[in-house]
LUMMI-846417 format. One line per field, with one value per residue (C-alpha): y, z, x; residue number from 1. Coordinates in steps of 0.001 Angstrom, whole numbers, plus 524288, in hexadecimal, padded with zeros to 5 digits. Each point is the difference from the previous one (the first is absolute). Layout:
v <- Y/...
w <- Z/...
u <- X/...
pos <- NUM/...
***
This chain:
v <- F49DE/7F070/7F940/7F277/7F5B5/7F288/7F50B/7F1C0/7F89D/7F93D/7F228/7FCD7/80080/80BC6/7FD5C/7FF1F/80CEA/809A1/80C6E/8055A/80509/80AD3/7FED5/80A9C/7FBE9/80E05/80977/80938/7FF03/7F00F/7FAE3/7F3B4/7F91D/7F69A/7FE73/7FA38/7F65D/7FADE/8019B/7FB0F/7F303/806A8/80975/7F61F/7F6E7/80A84/8049D/7F2F7/7FF47/804EB/80D70/80443/807F4/80C6B/80A75/80BB1/8078C/80D6F/80C7C/8038A/7F378/7F76F/8054C/80650/80F90/7FB2D/80936/8012F/80C58/7FA46/7F9D9/7F652/7F99D/8078E/80CFC/7FB66/7FB04/80DC1/8080F/7F846/80145/7F1A3/800AA/7FBD0/80AA3/7FEE2/7FC08/80C5F/80BD9/8086A/7F615/80668/80CB0/7FAAE/7F534/80CD8/8089B/7F3B3/7FE36/80E47/7FC50/7F36C/8056B/80AC7/7F6A4/7F6AB/80BE7/803F2/7F383/7FB56/80D19/7FAAA/7F2FA/80011/8040D/7F665/7F3F8/802AC/7F520/806FB/7FDF9/7F1D1/7FEDC/8059E/7F5B2/7F41E/8034A/8008D/7F39A/7FABA/805E6/7F95C/7F23C/800AF/7F74C/806A9/80CD9/7FE77/80096/7F442/802A0/7FC3B/80982/7FE22/80AEF/80D56/7F724/80252/80E8D/7FE79/7F80A/80926/80AC7/7F8C0/7FAB2/80E0F/8064A/7F37E/7FC28/7F8AD/7FAF5/7F728/7F23C/7F9C5/80760/7F9B2/80997/7F8F5/805ED/80D13/80D53/80B92/807C1/80C7B/8001A/7FC7C/80AD8/80AC6/7FBE9/7FC97/7F2D7/7FDEA/7F18A/7F852/7FD8C/7FC48/7F16E/8008A/7FD9C/7F4E7/7F902/801F6/7F9AF/7F371/7FDDD/7FF97/7F80D/7F6DA/80028/7FA58/7F57C/7FBD2/7FF9D/7F552/808F7/80C08/80443/80B33/7F780/7FDCE/7FB67/80D4D/8044E/806CF/80C39/7FEB7/7FCF4/80B92/80967/7FA67/802A3/80DC1/80124/7FC60/80959/80B0C/7FC92/800D2/80EAE/802CA/7F2FA/7FCBF/7F3DC/80187/7F367/7FFAC/7FA6B/7F89C/80903/80C9D/80819/7F958/803DA/80598/7F9AF/80B41/80324/804A5/7F366/7F58B/805A0/806EB/7FA9B/7F22F/7FABC/80826/7FD9C/7F11A/7FF68/8005A/7F2EF/7F4C8/7F6D5/80690/800E8/7F415/8056F/80CE7/7FAD0/7F9B6/80B90/807F3/7F5F1/800AE/80E8B/801A6/7F56F/804B4/7F426/80091/80088/80A5E/8094E/7F42F/8056C/80CCF/809E0/80075/80079/7F0A7/8030C/7F3DF/80820/7F8DD/80C52/80A77/80F04/8088E/80A56/80AD2/7FB5C/7FDC2/80CF0/80560/7F94C/8013E/80DC0/8044E/7FABC/807D6/80E8F/80732/80B8F/80822/7F64E/805BA/7F91D/803CA/7F861/7F35B/8001F/7F906/7F67D/7FCF2/8004E/7F74B/7F5A5/8015C/7FFD1/7F738/7F312/7FAD2/7F82A/8087C/80E6A/80245/80ED9/80235/7FE0E/80B2B/80926/7FD52/800B7/80C3D/80814/7F949/80A1D/7F61F/7FD35/7F6FE/805F7/7F8F1/7FDD0/7F8DD/80A73/7FA1E/7F7A2/7F008/7FEF3/7F986/7F561/7F6F4/7F709/7F538/7FEE1/7FFA4/7F56F/806C4/7F85B/80401/7F83B/8007F/804E7/806EB/8093D/80850/7FFA4/7FE40/7F7F4/80D4F/805EE/7F3A3/802D5/80ECD/7FD42/7F493/808AE/80B0F/7F6B6/7FCD0/7F150/7FBC8/7F4F2/800B2/7F2E6/7FF9A/7F6E3/7FC2C/8004D/808AF/80712/807CD/7FAFF/7F341/7FA10/7FF2F/7F54F/7F6BB/7FD95/7F527/8087C/80CA3/7FA92/7F946/80CA8/806C1/7F457/800E2/80E22/8020E/7F0F7/801EF/80DF5/7FBC9/807A7/7FB57/801DF/80D41/7FCC8/7F4A1/7FD7A/7F623/7F989/7FC71/7F29D/8038F/8061B/80AA3/7F80D/7F628/8068D/8004B/806E7/7F298/80009/7F3F7/7F821/80835/80075/7F0F3/8009C/80B80/7F6CF/7F48D/80849/80774/80A3D/80141/80B9F/80399/7FB15
w <- BD2C8/80108/805E9/8055E/7FC98/80530/7FD4D/80479/7F4DB/7FD06/80518/7F1FA/7F40F/7F56C/7F851/80C0B/80692/802A4/801D0/80A85/80D75/80601/80F38/80991/80EA3/80561/807BB/7FA2F/7FE9C/7FF62/7F445/8004B/7F928/80CA2/80270/7F0AA/803A4/80C4A/7FB85/7F187/803F6/80675/7F6FC/7F574/80716/80275/7F336/7F974/7FA13/7F28B/7FFE5/80279/80CBF/7FD63/80A51/7FF05/8089B/800ED/80011/80D0E/802B9/7FD83/7F503/7F91E/8036E/80EB9/80A8D/80B4C/8099E/8089D/7FDE4/80AD5/80917/80D37/7F93D/7FA38/80DE8/80682/7F592/7FEC0/808C2/804A3/80CFE/801DA/80218/80D6C/8044D/80822/800A2/7F870/7F372/7F744/7FF8D/7FFC5/7F4A3/7F8ED/80169/7FDDB/7F31B/7FB9B/80084/7FA8A/7F400/7FE22/7FF37/7F6F8/7F675/8003E/7FEDA/7F5EE/7F831/7F228/7FCFC/80E12/7F996/7F482/80877/802E1/7FD61/7F452/7F9DF/8045F/7F97E/7F32B/80165/8019C/7F2CB/7F906/8064C/7F98C/7F375/80053/8028B/7F3AF/803D1/7FEBA/80448/80D6C/80D57/808B4/80F18/80E4E/80892/80EFB/80BD1/7F833/7F368/7FEF4/801FC/7F4EE/7F99B/801A1/7FADE/7F3C3/7FF07/8000E/7F6EB/7F68A/800B3/7F229/80154/80C4A/7FC70/80E02/80C53/80E29/80BAD/80D4A/80C0A/7FAB3/8022B/80151/7F44F/8031E/80CFF/7FC0C/7F772/80783/80B13/8082E/8043E/80B88/7FACC/7FDFA/8102E/80187/801FD/8068D/80E20/7FA9A/7F8AF/80DF0/807EE/7F47A/80455/80E66/7FD01/7F7F6/80BE9/80921/7F667/7FDDF/80E28/7FBC9/7F564/8068F/80CD2/801CE/803B6/80FBC/800E8/7FC66/7F7F2/7F3DF/80546/80D6D/7F5EF/7F917/80B0E/805F0/7F305/7FFAF/81076/7FC44/7F395/80A93/80863/7F572/800F9/80B0D/80004/7F361/7FF6A/7FC8F/7F802/80160/7F4F7/80114/7FA64/80682/7FD6A/7FB36/7FEE5/80913/80110/8009A/7FE7F/7F200/7FCA7/805E7/7FC30/7F329/7FA98/8035F/804C7/7F769/7F4C2/80295/7FF86/7F162/800E8/80572/7FC97/809A1/80A79/80725/80131/802A0/80C3C/80321/7FF0E/80840/80AB7/7FFF7/802F4/808FC/80910/7FF3D/7F8FB/7FBBA/7F208/8021D/7F438/7F68B/7F2F4/80555/80024/7F043/7FEED/7FB56/7F460/7F80E/7F3E4/7F4AA/7F8D8/80A33/7FAE7/80022/80B55/7F741/7F484/805F2/802A1/7F392/7F87C/80A57/803C0/7F241/7FC5A/808DC/7FEA2/80D08/7FA44/809A4/80AE2/80D37/80D97/80154/7F45B/80517/80D1F/7FF62/7F849/8098D/80C3A/7F7FA/7FF2E/80EFD/80573/7F5C1/804D8/80A71/7F991/7F50C/80077/7F3F6/7FDE3/7F876/7F2B5/7FF35/8062D/7F64C/7F52B/80451/8015B/7F2E5/7F5F4/7F4C3/7FA07/7F2D1/7F34E/7FD62/809B7/7FCC9/80309/7F93A/803E1/803FF/7FCCE/7F1EF/7F6D2/7FE7C/7F381/8089E/80DE5/80A8D/80B68/80C5A/80C90/80E2C/80D53/809C0/80946/7FA47/80853/7F4DA/7F47A/806D9/7F98D/7FDD9/7F9B3/7F578/7FF9B/7FDAA/7F430/7FACE/8000A/7F83F/7F5F3/7F771/7FEA5/80999/809A7/80DCB/80517/80F45/80598/80CDA/80742/806D7/7FC32/7F2FB/7F323/7FC1D/7FD7A/80E1F/80363/7F4B8/7FD18/7F598/7FDEF/7FD1C/7F75D/7F746/7FFF3/7FA7C/7F631/7F9CE/7FFCC/7F7EC/7F809/7FD72/8019B/809EC/80D02/80C1E/804B9/8066B/80FE9/7FE1E/80DDC/7FF5C/80B03/80257/8005D/80AA1/80E51/803E3/80941/7F700/7FC3C/7F1C3/7F577/7FC69/7F132/80009/8020A/7F75F/7F3A4/7FDB8/802C2/7F521/7F719/801A8/7FC80/7F392/7FAA5/7EFCE/7F8DC/7F8CA/7F150
u <- EA6AC/8018F/7F473/803E3/7F6DF/7FDAC/7F7F0/7FB0D/7FDE3/7F2A0/7FC53/7F9A8/8079C/80299/7F260/7F793/80484/7F622/808F1/80792/7FA65/80858/8014D/802DA/80329/7FDBC/8082B/800D1/80D78/801C5/805C5/7F947/80A64/8011F/7F0F7/7FF64/80B65/7FA19/7F1F7/8011E/7F8CB/7F5A0/7FCE2/8011E/7F70E/7F5DA/7FEBC/80016/80BCD/7FD1F/806F9/80E21/7FFCE/8088B/805C1/807A3/80916/7F762/804C3/8063E/803E4/80D55/806FB/7F582/80113/8025A/7FBAE/807B9/800B1/80B48/80CC0/7FEF0/7F5CB/8057A/7FD91/7F29E/7FC13/802A6/7FA37/7F245/7F5A2/7FBCA/7F83B/7F271/7F6C3/7FD4A/80D25/8008B/7F7E5/809E7/80182/7F65D/8072A/80CFA/7FC30/7FAF4/80C56/808F2/7F887/8024F/80E4A/80040/7F813/80933/80ACC/7FA7D/7FC08/80EEA/8067E/7F66F/7FD14/8042F/7F6C3/7F86D/7F3A2/7FF5C/7FD3B/7F171/7F4B2/7FB48/80D69/7FFFD/7F303/805A1/80C1C/7F597/7F906/80EA1/802AF/7F23D/803EF/80DDE/7F9B7/7F913/7F547/7F2F2/801E2/7F7D0/804BA/7FD21/804A7/80091/80480/7FF07/8000C/8063F/7FEFD/7F0AB/802A0/80863/7F5C1/7F40D/80904/80429/7F11E/7FBE3/80ADA/7FD8C/7F2C4/7FF3C/80D9D/7FB4D/7FD88/7FF63/804EF/7FF71/80288/802EB/800D8/7FA35/803DE/7F58C/806B6/7F733/806D8/80CF7/80171/7FA9E/807F7/7F3E1/801CA/7F7C0/7F9FB/80CFE/7FFD2/7F24A/8006B/80C28/7FAB1/7F7BE/80D23/805F8/7F478/80137/8103B/7F905/7F725/806F7/80A31/7F749/7F883/80E78/806BB/80942/8070A/7FD97/80787/7F7F0/7F2D3/8034B/7F0A0/7FB34/7F418/8039D/7FB26/8094B/80A4C/7FDA1/80074/80AA5/8087D/7F9D1/803AD/80EF4/800F4/7FC77/80A77/80874/7FE78/80744/8072F/806B6/80864/80D06/805CD/80EAE/8089D/80B87/80725/7FD43/7F404/7F237/7F273/7F591/7F291/7F765/7F241/7FEF4/80A05/7F8C2/7F210/80179/80B1E/7FF27/7F2AF/7F641/8095A/7FF4C/7F122/80190/805F5/7F7C9/809DC/809BF/7F696/80553/80E97/7F9E3/7F9D4/80C74/8081C/7F3E7/80131/80F30/7FEBA/7F4B3/806F0/80D00/80581/80EA3/7FB4B/7F7E6/801D5/8030C/7F97B/7F98A/809D8/801C8/7F188/800C8/7F6B3/7FD54/7FEA1/806BF/80343/7FEE0/7FECB/80B8F/7FC02/803B2/7F8D0/7F467/7FE44/80730/7F587/7F490/801AE/802C0/7F3D2/7F78B/7F913/8066F/8059D/7F816/7FC41/801FA/80271/7F1AE/7FB71/805F8/7FE91/7F31B/8071F/80887/7F5E7/7F860/80BEB/803D6/7F2FE/7F8ED/806C6/809A1/80A39/803AC/800D1/809B5/800F6/80CA3/7F9CA/7F73E/808CA/80AB5/7F76C/7FA64/80D2A/805F2/804AE/8027C/7F4FE/7FFFF/7FCF8/7F66B/7F53D/7F3A1/7F450/7F529/7F578/8006B/7EF44/80364/7F93C/80C7F/7FFFD/7FE34/7FC12/80936/80260/80086/804D6/7FF03/804E7/7F568/80BE6/80A68/8078C/80406/7F697/7F34B/7F386/7F964/80A3A/7FDEA/7F19D/8022D/808E8/7F512/7F4FF/808EA/80339/7F4A3/7FCFC/80925/7FE60/8044D/8065C/80025/80C21/7FB93/80DAC/809A5/80BCF/8038D/7FA07/7FBD5/80DCF/80227/7F662/7FC5B/7F246/7FC8E/7F2B3/806AE/80AFE/7F5B4/7F895/80DAB/8017F/7F466/80053/80CBF/7FF17/7F1FF/7FB77/7F60E/7FCD6/7FA2E/7F302/7FE36/800CC/80846/808B0/809F0/80488/80FD6/806B8/808DD/80036/807DC/8095A/8025E/80EA0/7FC79/7F70A/7FA26/80420/80881/7F463/7F69B/80917/7FEE1/7F1EC/7FE45/807A3/7F65F/7F5A7/804FB/7F6B0/7FFC6/7FF6A/7F2D7/80035
pos <- 1/2/3/4/5/6/7/8/9/10/11/12/13/14/15/16/17/18/19/20/21/22/23/24/25/26/27/28/29/30/31/32/33/34/35/36/37/38/39/40/41/42/43/44/45/46/47/48/49/50/51/52/53/54/55/56/57/58/59/60/61/62/63/64/65/66/67/68/69/70/71/72/73/74/75/76/77/78/79/80/81/82/83/84/85/86/87/88/89/90/91/92/93/94/95/96/97/98/99/100/101/102/103/104/105/106/107/108/109/110/111/112/113/114/115/116/117/118/119/120/121/122/123/124/125/126/127/128/129/130/131/132/133/134/135/136/137/138/139/140/141/142/143/144/145/146/147/148/149/150/151/152/153/154/155/156/157/158/159/160/161/162/163/164/165/166/167/168/169/170/171/172/173/174/175/176/177/178/179/180/181/182/183/184/185/186/187/188/189/190/191/192/193/194/195/196/197/198/199/200/201/202/203/204/205/206/207/208/209/210/211/212/213/214/215/216/217/218/219/220/221/222/223/224/225/226/227/228/229/230/231/232/233/234/235/236/237/238/239/240/241/242/243/244/245/246/247/248/249/250/251/252/253/254/255/256/257/258/259/260/261/262/263/264/265/266/267/268/269/270/271/272/273/274/275/276/277/278/279/280/281/282/283/284/285/286/287/288/289/290/291/292/293/294/295/296/297/298/299/300/301/302/303/304/305/306/307/308/309/310/311/312/313/314/315/316/317/318/319/320/321/322/323/324/325/326/327/328/329/330/331/332/333/334/335/336/337/338/339/340/341/342/343/344/345/346/347/348/349/350/351/352/353/354/355/356/357/358/359/360/361/362/363/364/365/366/367/368/369/370/371/372/373/374/375/376/377/378/379/380/381/382/383/384/385/386/387/388/389/390/391/392/393/394/395/396/397/398/399/400/401/402/403/404/405/406/407/408/409/410/411/412/413/414/415/416/417/418/419/420/421/422/423/424/425/426/427/428/429/430/431/432/433/434/435/436/437/438/439/440/441/442/443/444/445/446/447/448/449/450/451/452/453/454/455/456/457/458/459/460/461
***
């Protein structure tokens, strides 16, 4: 197997370099190369410029043991469960049944290499990259989203070989490996409330505002979503065909997904206003999901890695039902139930799965970052992981969205930089304000990078 590796050079000369930082953008199923290209300047500025930033195409993605269960998207769309959990009164059972067929399909199509793409394998690949770099033999790492699960795994497997590790937008590893992820959506509603609050506070850029309070706007959107149950909106295409904006598409595939990206909220509000008022532009940017992810996951690879990691051989519908009910009833805006259903029916588990403890003492303490309102990886997960790794410190990034990269903060960036360049951790209980606002239409990094450059940090002598 050949493992493609890519890097952005450090900003300093060769003699001043402090090694490399491996970066994983999440997923699973993302190759992260486009992230490195588009975010290279952000990653360099936030880490201080003394390190090469390195990423690689993990197993199951790109050309590294690619994991695909279908030959085209039409077949995949017909074969994968995609409805949100409360779309109909029979969707839970239908999702379970389709998950069984999907798991069988992937096990048949990927029976040669599909059990070689798990997270434990990728953790070992990372250490081989560290060895190939021929630096000091230690890993420096920044992982976001699923990248934190990968980071937690590599830290648990190789605690004495990790110099510095930043986990940003944290997945609960205990729930992940057990396929019992009830924690992941607990801040989704609070994030949606932030979307509505930001809208009414910025009516000049949010056409949904209409002299409403945030609570009134929130209820008007929920009322509209309920109407879509019985009255989906057909959007014809000029050449024939088209798309249907139904409850699951607008709520699950679009609105909930976009809560991860506050810089997109201005355009999200415009799109929602268009379909709620029957505008001719209704449906633009919505029918396909409209994800703002730079390196989106391959759907098959996502489940091939995630479900292949889990210990679900004996998991029954009755075992998983409490998880599904928690996801459906624990919030109003999300309700995704496909992942636990698919993983419970998965047949192609990784040949190596990490089954050890995460309560380890690393060589050096980890830096953990959690957003105040993250619809995917809530702050409570960051707290749980911070309490697991001895000596680690949790920094609360006081923003909406998924991971600290989505809304820039000088305070957070300085803390990251001090950690990687000087080995200094923020004080426990640190809470960093952001330097942008959700309806600005930007992440704020274009303005923040020059400010960081004006206040360079020096390594310890």
